[in-house]
N, C-alpha and C positions, 0 to 999 in steps of 0.2 A: 493470184497471190501477189501482194504488194512487194516491190523490190527496189533496192538501190544498187543493184548489180552494176559494177563498173563506175559508179558515181563517186566523185571526190568532193567532200563537203568540208568547208572551213568553218570553224567555230571560234568566235572572237572572245568568248568567256574562258577564264582559266580554271574555274572550279569544276570538281567532279570529272576530271579528264578521263579517267579509266571508264567511268560509267557511260560517258558520252560516246567514247570509242566503241564500247561494247554494243550500245544501242544501235549505232549505225552499222556495225559489223553484222548484227542479227538480221539486217535486211540486205546484206551483201555489199554494202558500200564501205568506204574508207573515210574516217574522220581525221581532220588535221586541226590541231589546236594552234590558233594564232591569236594570242591574247592582245586585245586592243585597250586594256586598262590594267593597272596594277592596284593592289590593295595593301595598305599598311595598317595593321592593328594598332589602335591607340595603346600606349604603354599603360600597364596596370597602375603604376604610380601616379599617372595623370588622371585616368578615369575613375579609379577607386575612390579617392576623396570626394569627387563630385557625386558619386553614388551614395556614399555615406551621408553626405549633406542632404540629399533628397530623402533618404530613409529617415533621418533625424527630423527633418522639417515636415515630412509628409507631402502628399499630393492628392488633388481631387481627381485628376485624370492622368493616365500615362498612355502616350501614343507611340506604338511601335510601327515603323515604316518599312522594315525589312526583316526577314527571318534571320539573315546573317547577323544583323545588328542586335536583335533580341537574344540570339545565342551567345554572342560575344559578351553581352552584359551579364547573362547567367554564368558564363565561364569566369568572368572577373569576380562576380559575387562569390562563387565557390572558392576561387583561389585566395580571396581576401577574407575568408571565414565570415561572410555575411549573407550566405545564400538564403537561409530561412528568413532573415530580416527582409531581404529583397522580395521573396515570394509573399511574405505577409503583407508588404506594401501593395503588391499587385492584386492581392485578394481583398484588400480593403478599399483601394482606389477603384475608380472605373477605368476600364481599359478599352482603347480603340486600336484596331489593327488594320494595316494596309497590306493586301496581298495574300495569296493562297499559302505560301510558305510560312508566312508569319503566323497565320491562324493555325496551321498544322503544328508548328512548334509550341504555341501556347496551349493547344489542346493536350499535348503530351505532358504538360505540367498542370493540367486540370484548371486552366484559366480560360474563361469564356468571355470574349470581347463583348462589350455592350454596344459597340458601334464598329462596323466594318464596311469596306467598300464592296462594290459588285463588279469592278473591272480592273483592279490592280493599280489604280491611279490615286494620287492625292486629291484630284477633283472628285473622284468617286467617294472618297472618304468624307470630304466636305459636304457632299450631297447627303450622305448618310446621317450626318449630324442634324440635318434639317436647318431650321432657323437658329439653332444653337443657343437658345436662352440659358441653357444649363452651364454655359461657359463663362458667363459674366461674373467677374470677380474671383474665378476659380484658378487655382494653381494647376497648370498643365505642363507635364514633363514630356518632351518630344525626343525620341531617339532619332538622331540624324543618320543619314545613310551615305556617308562619304562626301557629301556636299550639302549645302543648306537648301532645303525646300522653301525658297523664299515666299512662294505663293501661299503655301499652307501656313507658314509662320505669320505672315501678314494677316491672313484671314482669321487666325486665332486671336491675334491682338485686336483686330477690328471688332471682334465679338466680345471684347472685354476680358479675355484670358490673361493671366499672369504667366508668362511662358519661361520655362527653363529648358535648356537643351543638354543632351548627352551625346557625345560623338565617339562611338566605340571603334570606328575605323575611318580611314580616309582613302580616297582614290587618288592615284597618281598616274600620269601618262606612262606608257611602256617605253622601253628604250627606242630611240629614233631609228637605230639600225634595224631593229626587228620589224618596225612598221614599214620602213623602206623596202625591206625584203618581201614583206607580205604584199605591198602594192605592186612590186615588180612581178610577183607571181600572178596577181590579178591581171596585170597588163598582158601577161603571156597566156592568159586563159587556162590556168592550171586547175581551176576549180569549177565544178558545175553549179555550186551554190555556196553562199556565205550566210551563216546563221548568227544573228546578233542576239544577245541575251540582256542587254541594257542599253538605254539611250546614251549613257555616257560613252560606251564603246563607239557608237556611231559618231558622236561629237569629236572624240579624240582622233578617230581615223580620218574624218574629213578635214579636221584642223591640220593634221600633219600632212595629209595629201596636198593641202593648199600650200604648205611651206615648200614642198618638193615640186610644185608645179604639176601635180598629177590629179588635181581635184576633178577636172572635167573627164579625165579618163576613168576615174573611180565611179563617178555618177553614170557615165555611159555604160560601163561594164555591168553595174548592178541593175541597170534598167534594160539590159539587153542580153548578152551572152551568159552572164552569171546571175542566177536567181538569187534575189535578196529575200531572206526569211527572218522573222522576228518573233521572239517570245515576249508577249505582252503588248498592250495597246500603246503604251508610252514609247516603247522601242520602235514600233512600227511608225508612229507619228514622227519620231526623230528622223527616220529615213525619208519619209514623205516630205518633211520640211527641207531636206537636202535635195529634193527633186528626184528621188528614186521612186519609180513605179514600174510595175506593180510590186507589192510586198506581200509575200505569203506569210500568214500567221495562223496558229491554231486558235480554237475557240476558248481554250483555257490558257493558263500561264505555265504549262509544264513542258520541259524539254522533250520528254517522251512523246507527247502529243505532236510536237513540232516534227520530230523524226518521222512519225507515221504520216503526217501530212506531206512531208517532202517525198516519201515513197509513193504516196498516192498521186502527187503531182507528176512525178517522173513517169509513172505508168499511164496516166490518163491525159496529161497535158492540161489539166483543168484545176482551178482553185476550188471548184465545187466539191464539197465533201460527200455529196450524195452519189457521185459517179464512181 
């Protein structure tokens, strides 16, 4: 039977804390939430008028890049008494979606994306569009995800799209004192593994580690005594770009699958899911 008995696992995402703790506890381990990014929802008075303008002007394509962002836009639409107008737009325009969580949310509202990625990345979404002749001269509304996906936006513009963006939330660094304490815990080998759920968490953590003169320590720990784990290909690539190897990641983008893979690794010592 798979087990995390006695294992201390740090998670750098702040969302669904109780669920994460219970998932790890189900395998006998202990989850420690150590947020490496903060999220601030865009004020309704700021995003609401932009959504009304999009509804009034219409759109040929609407691209959702995260489930959290898609949900925030639905929430603002409901709070601003324009939910049905927003849903009508999504059912008349063509919709593209990046990521499993985004597709799951849209399905709940009976919205079927015409285009979706196969790996949770913007690059995968671009591949799914193919040569993108359908974008030339078309108005494309892109839901941003805390930061501007410059590669995706540039690709859309290069293919002739008229791009408008909606920013339902922004990411901010966590308090420096919290990150310093987390880095000190890593230095003292208090965790058996650290699970990252976004590339931005990786970037913030390494950036702050550099400020504190602890970057080499962080890279060494995550490549040695402390197992680095990642949800999603983009997150894993961010760790690899920082020189961290190996990186454990599940075949899908779900936190539950990551916890199962952690339990399998600590039981077998192998990244191979067949063991």
